[in-house]
N, C-alpha and C positions, 0 to 999 in steps of 0.2 A: 503495499499500498504504500509505505514511504517512497519508493522507487514511482512508482505512479505517478505521485504525486510532484515527484523532484520533475521528472518527465514531464509533466502537463507544465509546471512553474519555468521550463526552461522554455519550451515553445510557445507559449505566452510571452515570455520575452524578446525571444526573436523575432515574433511578429510585430511586438511594439515597436523593435529596433528597428525593421523594414518598413513598417510605419513612418518612422522619423526619418529614414533616409529617402523613403520615398517624397515627403515632403518638403527634404533640403535639397533634393534634385531638379525637386518643380520651382520651388523658388527661385533656385541657380538657373534654368532655365529660361525661367522668366526676365529675370532680370539680363542675362544675355541676350535672347532676343529682343526685348525693350531696348537695350544701349546699343544694339546693331540698329534695330528701327532709327534710332533716335541719328545714328550718322549716315543710314540712309537718306533722311531727311533733309537732313544738314545740306547733304552732298546733291539732292533733287531727284534722288532715284526713288520717285513716289512709288511705282507700282514694288519695287524691293520692300520698301518701309511696311507699305500698305500688308505684304504677306506674311511679314512677321510678326506685326501686331495683329493681323488673324490668328496665326498660329499661338500666340499667347489666349488669345480671345477665347477660340474654337478650344482646345484644350484645356481651360479652365487653368491655365497654371498659375495665374492671380487677379482671380474678380478684382479684388480691388487697388489692381494698379492704374490710377486714373492717366497717368501718363498715355497709356499704350492707346486708351479710348480716344482721348487727343490728339497724340500724336495718327493714328489711321483716319480720323476724322480730317486731319491738316493734309495729309495724302490726298484723302479723296476731294478736299478743294480745288488742292493743285492738278489732278486729275479732270479736274470740271466735272466730276459725278457731285454733285450736293447733294440728291436724295439720299445716294452709299453713305456720305459722311455726317446725316443727320438718322440713320438709322442705325450706323455704331456710336453715335454719343447716346442714344435713346436707350441701346441694350447696355450700355454702361450702368446707366442712372439703373435703369432694371435689376439689373445683377445688383445695385447698390443702395437700395432704397434703405437700408437699416445703418446707413455710417452717420457722418455729423454736417450739418448743411454746408460745412467750407468746400469739403472733397464736394460737395455734390454741385456748389454754385460755381466751379470750375467747368463743370459738364455744362450747366447751364449757358455761362457765359458762352461757351462755345457755340453752341444751341442758337441763341442768340446772333451772334457772328452767323453762321450760316443762313438763318431766315433772312437777315438782310441779304445777304447772298443772293436768295433764292428770288426775294422780290426787285433785286436788280434785274438778274437777269431775265426775270420773268418781263418786266419792261423793255429792257433794252429789245426784246424780241416782239414784243408789240409795237414798238417805235418802228424797227424794222419793215415789218408789214405795212404799217400807215405811211410809210414811204420817211417818216420823221429822221431821217438818215445824220444830220448835225447833235440831236438828242440821242442817237443812239450810240454815235459815236464816243460822248461824253459817257453816256451811260458804261457801255464796255470799256472806256478808259477805265473808271473807277474800280471794273471787276477785274481788271487785269493789274491794277495795282496791289490787290489783294492777292491773285492768284496769277503770275505772270506766263506760265506754262499750260494751262488750262483750254484744253483743245474748243471749248465752246465758245470760249472768249476771246478767244486769238480769232476763230474766224467769224463771230458776229462782229469785231472790230473789223476786220478784213469786208466783210458786205456793207460796212457802214460806209466806210472808204469809197468803195467801190460806187457806192450810190451816191457819194459826193463828189465823183471824178477823181479822187485820186488813188490814179490804178499804180504810182508806184509803192506807196504805204501799203496797199490792200496787198499787192505782191509780194512785199515783205512778209505781212504779218503768215498770207498762206503758207510760202515758204518753209516759217520756223516749222510749221504744223506738219506738210508733207516731207520734211528730212525725217521727222522722226515718225511722219505713219503714212509712207509714199501708196498707202491703197485707200486712204482718206477719201468719200466720193464728195464732201461736202469743199473740200479743202482743192479735190479736182475741177470742181465745177466753178469755183469762184476762180 
């Protein structure tokens, strides 16, 4: 009976140790992916930044790491996908409802920023449709200040420039898109 009890205690201790090791490994992986995502974001490699952030989020390596959600959202904005950026932030808020207000305020601030950008993008599209090219140029200029590499914003600005007869500017903006995305149909059309 004593031997059996000792074996059970050893087994329990091994399970606890493996759980501790597993937690430590998850925390380390979360930190490594998060730091690499920060480096990718800084070097403007937004796709890889988003991929590393999604790894941390999807594998639930560290749900409380707000930086991952913010970095993923910022990468989405730079890629021109405001809807996905908003979804990432909302997912972070849902997973961390029980955290303090200061933690959630970071996500709320980023959500407001994305909502503002989405409003500007919608306004710019409406201005293009109604052929208010000068206003559209201004609106897309504001968007490009926040996300200088976002394809939809570059193409919107190019279309506005084209409507104003600024063909050289439209070509420069379109070239920035086509260099990275040679098969972009809107870029080819402009």
